[in-house]
N, C-alpha and C positions, 0 to 999 in steps of 0.2 A: 560538412554535410550531415544533416540530421539522420539519426538512426533510432531504432526502437530498443528499449530496454525493459526488463521486468525485474521488479524487486518483490521478494517473498518475505512476508513478516509472520512471526509467531509470537505468542505471549511468552514472556520470560518467567512468569510465575504460574505453576500448576494450579488449576482451579480458578484462574482469572475470569474465564468466560462464564463460570457458574456464579461466582460471587466476587464482585470487584469493590474496591474502596471508593469513597467519594473523590479522592485525589486521582485515582486511576480513571474514573469516569470523566473528570475534567480534562485529563490529558488526552483521552480518546476523543472527546468532543473537539479539542484543538486539532487533533490528527485528522478528523473528518473535515473540519473547516479548511485545513491546509490543502487536502486533496481536492476538495470542492473548488477552491480558488484556482488550483493548477488545472483542473478540468475546464473551468471557464476560460483560462488563458490558452487552452489548446495543448497544454503540455501532457496532461494525463489523458490517455485514451480510454482506460477502463480501470476500475478499482472495485474490489469486492472480497468476500471471504467465504470460506466453507461454513456451512451451518452446523458443523459438529462442534462439540464442546470438550472433546477429549484431547489427548496429546497430538493427534493428527491435524487438529484445526490450524488453518493458516489463511492468510490473506495474500492477494496478488495486486500489484499495481503495474500497469503497462503504461509506459511513458515515452515521449520523444525527447531526445537531447542531442546536442551537437557533438558530444564526446562521452566516453565512459566516465571521465572525471566529472563532467557536468551532471550526468545521471547519478553518480555516487553522491555528489553534493546535495542533490535534490532528496535522495533517500536519507542521507544523514541529517538533513534539516527537518525531516518529519518529526513533529513534536513527540510522538510515541516512541520513536527510535531514540531521539535525543534524551528522553527521560528513562530509557531502558525498560519501558513497559513492554515493548516489542523488540525482538532481535530481527535483523534484516540481512538479506543476502541478495546481491545484484547479479543479474545475468544479461548478456547480450540476447536480444530476442527479435523475432520477426513474425508478424501476423501473416499467416498464409491464407486464411479464409475467415470471413466474418459474415454472419447472416444478418439480413436486414431487421429481423425481429429481435435482435439482442436486447435492445432497450425497451421493447414493448412488453416484456414479461411482467 
């Protein structure tokens, strides 16, 4: 039975969000394309990041998977996680409320 999971990502290098290398930019571009494809497939429900650039900055990905192992595999296949540009942590999750205007912002 499908369940919801959340993975939280954070840059592994201090200052990454202020000044990134061309290699990091390419990895993040692949990360975005990966999440976009999973969104198209109906696996990712929401993905985004805080707009801060200090150590508190982080991103969230809310997804649907048949098991925690499947959710972990999706997280670990994220190109930015695989390349250690971001570190990631997985949590079981459940959306309790969602406003209609979420995507219209």
